[in-house]
C-alpha positions as CSV (number, residue, x, y, z in Angstrom):
1,X,37.1,11.8,-27.0
2,X,38.4,8.4,-25.6
3,X,42.6,8.0,-25.8
4,X,43.5,5.8,-27.9
5,X,45.9,5.0,-25.3
6,X,45.5,2.2,-22.6
7,X,45.4,4.4,-19.6
8,X,46.3,3.3,-16.6
9,X,45.9,4.0,-13.3
10,X,47.7,2.9,-10.0
11,X,47.2,4.5,-6.8
12,X,49.7,5.1,-4.4
13,X,52.6,5.4,-7.7
14,X,54.8,8.1,-6.0
15,X,56.8,5.1,-4.2
16,X,57.6,1.5,-3.8
17,X,56.1,-1.2,-6.1
18,X,53.7,1.3,-7.4
19,X,56.0,3.6,-8.5
20,X,57.9,1.0,-10.4
21,X,54.9,-0.5,-11.8
22,X,54.8,2.7,-13.2
23,X,58.1,2.5,-14.6
24,X,57.6,-0.9,-15.8
25,X,54.6,0.2,-18.4
26,X,56.5,2.9,-19.0
27,X,59.0,1.2,-20.3
28,X,57.2,-1.5,-21.6
29,X,55.5,0.0,-24.4
30,X,54.3,3.4,-26.1
31,X,50.3,2.4,-25.9
32,X,50.3,3.2,-22.3
33,X,49.7,6.1,-20.9
34,X,49.9,5.6,-16.7
35,X,48.4,8.2,-14.2
36,X,50.8,8.3,-10.9
37,X,48.3,8.4,-8.1
38,X,49.1,10.1,-5.1
39,X,47.9,11.2,-2.1
40,X,49.4,15.5,-3.2
41,X,50.6,16.5,-6.1
42,X,53.8,17.3,-4.8
43,X,54.8,13.8,-4.1
44,X,54.2,12.6,-7.0
45,X,55.5,15.1,-8.9
46,X,58.7,14.5,-7.7
47,X,58.1,10.7,-7.9
48,X,57.6,12.2,-11.8
49,X,60.6,14.4,-11.7
50,X,62.3,11.2,-10.6
51,X,61.2,9.2,-13.1
52,X,62.2,11.1,-15.6
53,X,65.8,11.7,-14.8
54,X,66.4,7.8,-13.9
55,X,64.7,6.8,-17.1
56,X,63.8,9.2,-19.9
57,X,65.9,7.5,-22.6
58,X,64.2,3.8,-21.9
59,X,60.4,5.1,-21.3
60,X,58.4,4.3,-24.7
61,X,55.0,5.1,-22.9
62,X,53.7,8.6,-21.5
63,X,53.0,9.6,-17.6
64,X,51.2,12.1,-15.6
65,X,50.0,12.4,-11.8
66,X,46.6,12.7,-10.5
67,X,45.9,13.6,-7.0
68,X,43.6,10.5,-5.0
69,X,43.9,10.2,-1.2
70,X,41.6,6.6,-1.4
71,X,41.0,7.5,2.1
72,X,39.0,10.5,0.6
73,X,35.7,10.6,-1.0
74,X,35.8,14.4,-2.6
75,X,39.2,13.8,-3.8
76,X,38.5,9.9,-5.3
77,X,35.1,12.2,-7.3
78,X,38.0,15.2,-8.3
79,X,40.3,12.2,-9.9
80,X,37.3,9.9,-11.8
81,X,36.3,13.6,-13.1
82,X,39.7,14.6,-14.3
83,X,40.5,11.6,-15.5
84,X,37.1,11.2,-17.7
85,X,37.4,14.9,-19.2
86,X,41.4,14.2,-20.4
87,X,40.5,10.9,-21.4
88,X,37.2,9.5,-21.9
89,X,37.7,6.2,-20.3
90,X,40.2,4.0,-17.7
91,X,41.8,0.8,-18.9
92,X,42.9,-0.6,-16.1
93,X,42.9,0.2,-12.4
94,X,45.6,-0.8,-9.7
95,X,44.3,-0.7,-6.7
96,X,47.6,-0.5,-5.0
97,X,47.7,2.1,-1.7
98,X,48.1,0.3,1.2
99,X,49.6,0.6,4.8
100,X,50.4,-1.4,7.7
101,X,50.1,0.3,10.8
102,X,53.0,-0.7,13.7
103,X,52.8,2.9,15.4
104,X,51.9,1.9,19.3
105,X,48.0,3.2,19.7
106,X,44.6,0.7,20.6
107,X,43.4,-2.0,18.8
108,X,40.3,0.3,16.9
109,X,42.4,3.2,15.8
110,X,45.0,0.5,14.3
111,X,41.6,-0.8,12.0
112,X,40.0,1.8,11.3
113,X,43.5,2.8,9.8
114,X,44.2,-0.3,8.3
115,X,40.8,-1.1,7.0
116,X,40.1,2.1,5.7
117,X,43.3,2.4,3.4
118,X,44.0,-1.3,2.2
119,X,40.2,-1.8,1.7
120,X,37.4,0.3,2.3
121,X,39.7,3.1,-0.2
122,X,39.6,-0.3,-2.6
123,X,36.1,-0.7,-2.5
124,X,35.7,2.9,-3.5
125,X,37.5,4.0,-5.8
126,X,36.7,1.0,-7.9
127,X,33.4,2.0,-7.8
128,X,33.7,5.6,-8.9
129,X,36.3,4.2,-11.4
130,X,33.5,1.8,-13.4
131,X,31.4,4.0,-15.3
132,X,35.4,4.6,-17.2
133,X,36.4,1.0,-17.0
134,X,33.2,0.2,-18.6
135,X,34.1,2.3,-21.3
136,X,37.2,0.4,-22.1
137,X,37.6,-2.2,-25.2
138,X,40.0,-4.0,-22.9
139,X,38.8,-3.2,-19.0
140,X,41.9,-5.1,-16.3
141,X,40.8,-4.2,-12.2
142,X,43.8,-5.7,-9.9
143,X,44.0,-5.4,-6.7
144,X,47.4,-5.9,-5.4
145,X,46.6,-7.8,-2.2
146,X,49.1,-10.2,-0.3
147,X,49.3,-13.8,1.1
148,X,48.8,-12.2,4.9
149,X,45.3,-12.3,4.1
150,X,44.8,-16.1,2.7
151,X,43.0,-17.6,5.3
152,X,44.0,-21.5,3.6
153,X,47.9,-20.3,4.1
154,X,47.0,-18.9,8.3
155,X,46.0,-22.5,8.7
156,X,49.1,-23.6,7.4
157,X,52.3,-24.5,9.5
158,X,54.4,-25.1,7.0
159,X,53.6,-21.6,5.7
160,X,57.3,-19.6,5.4
161,X,55.3,-16.4,7.4
162,X,52.8,-18.0,10.3
163,X,54.4,-17.2,13.0
164,X,54.1,-13.5,11.7
165,X,50.9,-11.9,13.8
166,X,49.6,-8.8,12.2
167,X,46.1,-9.4,12.7
168,X,44.7,-6.0,11.5
169,X,46.9,-6.2,8.2
170,X,45.9,-9.9,7.3
171,X,42.2,-9.1,8.6
172,X,42.4,-5.9,5.6
173,X,43.7,-8.2,3.0
174,X,41.1,-10.9,3.5
175,X,38.0,-8.6,3.0
176,X,39.7,-7.3,-0.1
177,X,40.5,-11.0,-1.8
178,X,36.7,-11.3,-0.8
179,X,36.1,-8.0,-2.8
180,X,38.4,-9.1,-6.2
181,X,36.5,-12.8,-5.7
182,X,33.4,-10.7,-5.8
183,X,34.2,-8.6,-8.3
184,X,35.2,-11.5,-10.5
185,X,32.1,-13.6,-11.0
186,X,30.0,-9.1,-10.5
187,X,32.1,-7.8,-13.8
188,X,32.4,-10.4,-15.6
189,X,29.3,-10.1,-17.6
190,X,30.1,-6.7,-19.0
191,X,34.0,-8.8,-19.9
192,X,36.2,-7.5,-17.1
193,X,39.0,-8.9,-16.0
194,X,39.8,-9.1,-12.2
195,X,42.7,-10.4,-9.9
196,X,44.2,-10.5,-7.1
197,X,47.6,-9.9,-7.0
198,X,49.6,-11.6,-4.3
199,X,53.7,-8.9,-4.7
200,X,55.7,-11.3,-2.6
201,X,57.9,-9.4,0.2
202,X,59.1,-6.8,-0.9
203,X,60.9,-3.3,-0.1
204,X,58.6,-0.5,0.0
205,X,57.5,2.1,2.2
206,X,54.0,-0.1,3.7
207,X,55.7,0.6,7.2
208,X,57.6,4.0,6.9
209,X,61.2,4.5,7.2
210,X,61.9,1.9,10.4
211,X,60.0,-0.7,8.6
212,X,61.9,-0.4,5.5
213,X,65.0,-0.6,7.3
214,X,63.7,-3.7,8.9
215,X,62.1,-5.2,5.3
216,X,66.0,-5.0,3.7
217,X,66.8,-7.0,6.8
218,X,65.1,-9.6,6.5
219,X,65.9,-10.0,3.1
220,X,62.8,-8.4,1.4
221,X,62.9,-7.7,-2.5
222,X,63.3,-5.1,-4.9
223,X,60.1,-3.9,-5.6
224,X,61.4,-3.7,-9.4
225,X,60.5,-7.6,-9.6
226,X,56.8,-7.0,-8.3
227,X,56.5,-4.4,-11.0
228,X,57.8,-6.8,-13.9
229,X,55.0,-9.5,-13.2
230,X,52.0,-6.6,-12.4
231,X,53.1,-5.7,-16.1
232,X,53.2,-8.9,-17.3
233,X,49.8,-9.1,-15.9
234,X,48.6,-5.5,-17.2
235,X,49.8,-6.9,-20.9
236,X,47.6,-9.7,-20.4
237,X,50.6,-12.5,-20.1
238,X,49.3,-14.0,-16.8
239,X,45.5,-14.0,-18.9
240,X,45.6,-18.0,-17.6
241,X,46.5,-17.0,-13.7
242,X,44.0,-15.1,-13.9
243,X,41.0,-17.5,-14.8
244,X,42.1,-19.8,-11.7
245,X,40.5,-19.1,-8.6
246,X,43.4,-17.2,-6.1
247,X,46.1,-14.7,-6.1
248,X,48.0,-14.1,-9.0
249,X,51.8,-14.8,-7.3
250,X,54.8,-12.9,-8.9
251,X,56.8,-15.4,-9.2
252,X,54.0,-17.4,-11.4
253,X,50.9,-19.8,-10.2
254,X,47.9,-18.5,-8.4
255,X,48.0,-18.9,-3.8
256,X,45.2,-19.7,-2.9
257,X,42.3,-17.5,-1.0
């Protein structure tokens, strides 16, 4: 039986932007049931316990843990079956899980690992959950991307991150932007809103604990800022920006592909 609540799945939701987005949506409305996607049930349950211990009095919506590894096809299919059995549909899919490989290794390894999580994973997750999104009366698909993947900004010498390399990460997010653009066209015929979302420079575990410390040192913002913007997207407050061509930016407007 299809759930009356708005079912939201966030991949990579046991920390960072995904974690804070789950909190923001659960605080926003009793209509939301948020599925915290996590590669391991243990990490997901730890995150859920943390939410309840810190925010119990402010939560209006409900939350639960969903084990999903975006690089593991069997995990993805099992997660889809679980959502279908328990909820019968999926209203919002937020492809948030991402990595940035910074350990010393060869380029091929970096490319494979980066694309596996940042590009292939979201594509396969979306494909698997498509039948459940099509059962929603108001489906929404969000790809958490980055202006680091913008070809336009990469060529702009005035862009604040012009001198940052990270070519493999940039490539994976450029490909993700193309995926979002393709799905924006492909899924319009059955009424699915699709957007790529730019969360900006946030304090996350994207580059591990060492990278997290560097982010703080270089002025990264609190992930709750991005989470609030994502919650606005989910609640329809950024529909005008979704209609435009580009990445929906957390601070308003869109950034170029």
